[in-house]
DOVOMAR-576856 format. One record per atom (N, C-alpha, C, O): residue number from 1; residue in one letter; x, y, z. Coordinates in nm, 2 decimals, always signed. Example, Ala and Ser with C-alpha at 12.3 -4.5 7.8 and 13.67 -1.06 7.14 Angstrom:
(1, "A", (+1.32, -0.57, +0.78));
(1, "A", (+1.23, -0.45, +0.78));
(1, "A", (+1.32, -0.33, +0.78));
(1, "A", (+1.42, -0.33, +0.85));
(2, "S", (+1.28, -0.22, +0.71));
(2, "S", (+1.37, -0.11, +0.71));
(2, "S", (+1.29, +0.00, +0.79));
(2, "S", (+1.34, +0.11, +0.80));
***
This chain:
(1, "M", (+1.75, -0.63, +0.65));
(1, "M", (+1.71, -0.74, +0.61));
(1, "M", (+1.78, -0.75, +0.43));
(1, "M", (+1.79, -0.64, +0.37));
(2, "K", (+1.82, -0.84, +0.39));
(2, "K", (+1.90, -0.85, +0.25));
(2, "K", (+1.77, -0.81, +0.13));
(2, "K", (+1.65, -0.81, +0.14));
(3, "A", (+1.82, -0.78, +0.05));
(3, "A", (+1.74, -0.78, -0.07));
(3, "A", (+1.70, -0.91, -0.13));
(3, "A", (+1.61, -0.92, -0.22));
(4, "T", (+1.77, -1.01, -0.09));
(4, "T", (+1.73, -1.15, -0.16));
(4, "T", (+1.62, -1.21, -0.09));
(4, "T", (+1.53, -1.27, -0.15));
(5, "G", (+1.63, -1.18, +0.05));
(5, "G", (+1.55, -1.21, +0.16));
(5, "G", (+1.44, -1.20, +0.16));
(5, "G", (+1.35, -1.27, +0.19));
(6, "L", (+1.45, -1.06, +0.11));
(6, "L", (+1.30, -0.97, +0.08));
(6, "L", (+1.26, -1.02, -0.05));
(6, "L", (+1.14, -1.04, -0.05));
(7, "M", (+1.32, -1.04, -0.14));
(7, "M", (+1.24, -1.10, -0.27));
(7, "M", (+1.19, -1.25, -0.24));
(7, "M", (+1.08, -1.27, -0.27));
(8, "Q", (+1.27, -1.36, -0.17));
(8, "Q", (+1.21, -1.45, -0.14));
(8, "Q", (+1.09, -1.43, -0.05));
(8, "Q", (+1.01, -1.52, -0.08));
(9, "R", (+1.07, -1.38, +0.01));
(9, "R", (+0.96, -1.37, +0.11));
(9, "R", (+0.84, -1.32, +0.05));
(9, "R", (+0.72, -1.35, +0.08));
(10, "F", (+0.88, -1.22, -0.06));
(10, "F", (+0.76, -1.19, -0.12));
(10, "F", (+0.71, -1.27, -0.24));
(10, "F", (+0.61, -1.24, -0.30));
(11, "W", (+0.83, -1.38, -0.28));
(11, "W", (+0.76, -1.43, -0.39));
(11, "W", (+0.68, -1.59, -0.34));
(11, "W", (+0.64, -1.67, -0.42));
(12, "R", (+0.68, -1.58, -0.22));
(12, "R", (+0.63, -1.67, -0.13));
(12, "R", (+0.49, -1.66, -0.09));
(12, "R", (+0.40, -1.74, -0.10));
(13, "D", (+0.50, -1.54, -0.05));
(13, "D", (+0.38, -1.49, -0.01));
(13, "D", (+0.26, -1.50, -0.08));
(13, "D", (+0.27, -1.47, -0.20));
(14, "E", (+0.14, -1.55, -0.03));
(14, "E", (+0.04, -1.60, -0.13));
(14, "E", (-0.08, -1.51, -0.08));
(14, "E", (-0.19, -1.52, -0.13));
(15, "R", (-0.06, -1.40, +0.04));
(15, "R", (-0.18, -1.35, +0.05));
(15, "R", (-0.21, -1.24, -0.05));
(15, "R", (-0.11, -1.19, -0.10));
(16, "G", (-0.33, -1.21, -0.08));
(16, "G", (-0.39, -1.13, -0.22));
(16, "G", (-0.40, -1.26, -0.37));
(16, "G", (-0.46, -1.23, -0.47));
(17, "A", (-0.37, -1.35, -0.34));
(17, "A", (-0.37, -1.43, -0.44));
(17, "A", (-0.50, -1.45, -0.47));
(17, "A", (-0.53, -1.41, -0.59));
(18, "T", (-0.60, -1.50, -0.41));
(18, "T", (-0.75, -1.50, -0.43));
(18, "T", (-0.82, -1.37, -0.51));
(18, "T", (-0.89, -1.37, -0.61));
(19, "A", (-0.80, -1.28, -0.43));
(19, "A", (-0.84, -1.15, -0.48));
(19, "A", (-0.77, -1.14, -0.65));
(19, "A", (-0.86, -1.12, -0.74));
(20, "I", (-0.67, -1.15, -0.68));
(20, "I", (-0.61, -1.12, -0.79));
(20, "I", (-0.70, -1.23, -0.89));
(20, "I", (-0.72, -1.20, -1.00));
(21, "E", (-0.74, -1.36, -0.85));
(21, "E", (-0.76, -1.45, -0.93));
(21, "E", (-0.92, -1.40, -0.96));
(21, "E", (-0.97, -1.40, -1.08));
(22, "Y", (-1.00, -1.35, -0.84));
(22, "Y", (-1.14, -1.30, -0.85));
(22, "Y", (-1.16, -1.21, -0.94));
(22, "Y", (-1.25, -1.22, -1.03));
(23, "G", (-1.07, -1.09, -0.94));
(23, "G", (-1.09, -1.02, -1.05));
(23, "G", (-1.02, -1.06, -1.21));
(23, "G", (-1.07, -1.01, -1.31));
(24, "L", (-0.95, -1.14, -1.20));
(24, "L", (-0.93, -1.17, -1.37));
(24, "L", (-1.04, -1.28, -1.43));
(24, "L", (-1.07, -1.29, -1.55));
(25, "I", (-1.08, -1.36, -1.30));
(25, "I", (-1.25, -1.39, -1.37));
(25, "I", (-1.35, -1.31, -1.38));
(25, "I", (-1.43, -1.32, -1.46));
(26, "A", (-1.34, -1.24, -1.30));
(26, "A", (-1.46, -1.07, -1.30));
(26, "A", (-1.42, -1.01, -1.47));
(26, "A", (-1.51, -1.01, -1.55));
(27, "V", (-1.30, -0.98, -1.50));
(27, "V", (-1.25, -0.92, -1.63));
(27, "V", (-1.26, -1.03, -1.72));
(27, "V", (-1.30, -0.98, -1.83));
(28, "F", (-1.25, -1.16, -1.73));
(28, "F", (-1.29, -1.27, -1.83));
(28, "F", (-1.44, -1.28, -1.85));
(28, "F", (-1.48, -1.28, -1.97));
(29, "V", (-1.53, -1.29, -1.76));
(29, "V", (-1.65, -1.24, -1.78));
(29, "V", (-1.73, -1.14, -1.85));
(29, "V", (-1.84, -1.14, -1.89));
(30, "S", (-1.64, -1.03, -1.84));
(30, "S", (-1.71, -0.92, -1.87));
(30, "S", (-1.62, -0.92, -2.01));
(30, "S", (-1.69, -0.85, -2.09));
(31, "V", (-1.56, -0.94, -2.05));
(31, "V", (-1.51, -0.94, -2.19));
(31, "V", (-1.59, -1.04, -2.25));
(31, "V", (-1.62, -1.01, -2.36));
(32, "V", (-1.63, -1.16, -2.21));
(32, "V", (-1.73, -1.25, -2.31));
(32, "V", (-1.84, -1.20, -2.33));
(32, "V", (-1.90, -1.21, -2.44));
(33, "S", (-1.90, -1.12, -2.21));
(33, "S", (-2.02, -1.07, -2.19));
(33, "S", (-2.03, -0.95, -2.31));
(33, "S", (-2.11, -0.96, -2.40));
(34, "V", (-1.96, -0.87, -2.31));
(34, "V", (-1.93, -0.78, -2.46));
(34, "V", (-1.94, -0.84, -2.51));
(34, "V", (-2.06, -0.86, -2.52));
(35, "A", (-1.87, -0.91, -2.59));
(35, "A", (-1.85, -1.01, -2.70));
(35, "A", (-1.94, -1.08, -2.73));
(35, "A", (-1.95, -1.11, -2.85));
(36, "A", (-2.03, -1.12, -2.67));
(36, "A", (-2.14, -1.17, -2.67));
(36, "A", (-2.27, -1.10, -2.74));
(36, "A", (-2.33, -1.14, -2.84));
(37, "W", (-2.28, -0.98, -2.67));
(37, "W", (-2.36, -0.87, -2.69));
(37, "W", (-2.33, -0.83, -2.81));
(37, "W", (-2.42, -0.83, -2.89));
(38, "Q", (-2.22, -0.80, -2.83));
(38, "Q", (-2.16, -0.75, -2.98));
(38, "Q", (-2.20, -0.84, -3.10));
(38, "Q", (-2.22, -0.79, -3.21));
(39, "A", (-2.19, -0.99, -3.08));
(39, "A", (-2.24, -1.07, -3.15));
(39, "A", (-2.36, -1.12, -3.18));
(39, "A", (-2.39, -1.17, -3.29));
(40, "I", (-2.47, -1.08, -3.07));
(40, "I", (-2.60, -1.12, -3.12));
(40, "I", (-2.72, -1.04, -3.03));
(40, "I", (-2.82, -1.07, -2.97));
(41, "G", (-2.64, -0.89, -3.03));
(41, "G", (-2.72, -0.77, -2.98));
(41, "G", (-2.82, -0.73, -3.10));
(41, "G", (-2.94, -0.70, -3.07));
(42, "G", (-2.76, -0.74, -3.24));
(42, "G", (-2.84, -0.68, -3.31));
(42, "G", (-2.92, -0.75, -3.39));
(42, "G", (-2.99, -0.72, -3.50));
(43, "N", (-2.91, -0.87, -3.31));
(43, "N", (-3.02, -0.98, -3.37));
(43, "N", (-3.15, -0.98, -3.29));
(43, "N", (-3.26, -0.98, -3.33));
(44, "V", (-3.12, -0.99, -3.14));
(44, "V", (-3.21, -0.94, -3.06));
(44, "V", (-3.31, -0.84, -3.08));
(44, "V", (-3.43, -0.85, -3.07));
(45, "F", (-3.25, -0.75, -3.11));
(45, "F", (-3.35, -0.63, -3.14));
(45, "F", (-3.42, -0.62, -3.28));
(45, "F", (-3.51, -0.55, -3.31));
(46, "G", (-3.34, -0.72, -3.37));
(46, "G", (-3.42, -0.75, -3.46));
(46, "G", (-3.54, -0.81, -3.45));
(46, "G", (-3.64, -0.77, -3.50));
(47, "W", (-3.52, -0.92, -3.38));
(47, "W", (-3.60, -1.01, -3.34));
(47, "W", (-3.76, -0.92, -3.29));
(47, "W", (-3.88, -0.94, -3.33));
(48, "F", (-3.71, -0.82, -3.18));
(48, "F", (-3.81, -0.79, -3.08));
(48, "F", (-3.88, -0.65, -3.20));
(48, "F", (-3.99, -0.60, -3.19));
(49, "D", (-3.82, -0.63, -3.28));
(49, "D", (-3.89, -0.52, -3.40));
(49, "D", (-4.00, -0.62, -3.47));
(49, "D", (-4.11, -0.57, -3.50));
(50, "G", (-3.97, -0.77, -3.51));
(50, "G", (-4.04, -0.84, -3.56));
(50, "G", (-4.18, -0.86, -3.48));
(50, "G", (-4.29, -0.82, -3.51));
(51, "V", (-4.15, -0.90, -3.37));
(51, "V", (-4.25, -0.92, -3.28));
(51, "V", (-4.32, -0.80, -3.26));
(51, "V", (-4.43, -0.83, -3.22));
(52, "Q", (-4.30, -0.66, -3.27));
(52, "Q", (-4.35, -0.54, -3.26));
(52, "Q", (-4.43, -0.53, -3.37));
(52, "Q", (-4.55, -0.51, -3.36));
(53, "F", (-4.37, -0.56, -3.51));
(53, "F", (-4.44, -0.54, -3.63));
(53, "F", (-4.58, -0.63, -3.63));
(53, "F", (-4.68, -0.58, -3.66));
(54, "A", (-4.57, -0.77, -3.60));
(54, "A", (-4.62, -0.87, -3.60));
(54, "A", (-4.76, -0.83, -3.52));
(54, "A", (-4.87, -0.83, -3.58));
(55, "T", (-4.76, -0.78, -3.38));
(55, "T", (-4.83, -0.76, -3.32));
(55, "T", (-4.88, -0.63, -3.32));
(55, "T", (-4.94, -0.61, -3.21));
(56, "G", (-4.88, -0.52, -3.41));
(56, "G", (-4.89, -0.40, -3.46));
(56, "G", (-4.88, -0.30, -3.33));
(56, "G", (-4.94, -0.20, -3.32));
(57, "A", (-4.80, -0.36, -3.25));
(57, "A", (-4.76, -0.24, -3.14));
(57, "A", (-4.66, -0.14, -3.19));
(57, "A", (-4.55, -0.16, -3.24));
(58, "D", (-4.73, -0.01, -3.16));
(58, "D", (-4.63, +0.08, -3.16));
(58, "D", (-4.53, +0.14, -3.14));
(58, "D", (-4.47, +0.22, -3.21));
(59, "G", (-4.49, +0.07, -3.01));
(59, "G", (-4.36, +0.10, -2.92));
(59, "G", (-4.37, +0.20, -2.83));
(59, "G", (-4.27, +0.26, -2.79));
(60, "S", (-4.51, +0.24, -2.78));
(60, "S", (-4.51, +0.37, -2.67));
(60, "S", (-4.60, +0.32, -2.59));
(60, "S", (-4.64, +0.39, -2.49));
***
């Protein structure tokens, strides 16, 4: 088989495209999750500390 024919067949082959798309979606969701946790994580811990202080709980 000629190299050009092999390249054309490879270029038109769509097998595995769905797996790559799902992989990209998973990476995107992971990045957004980490960014959201970085942005609001400290606020959530601060809120729980406030609730703990208000209820008199010692955290144990």
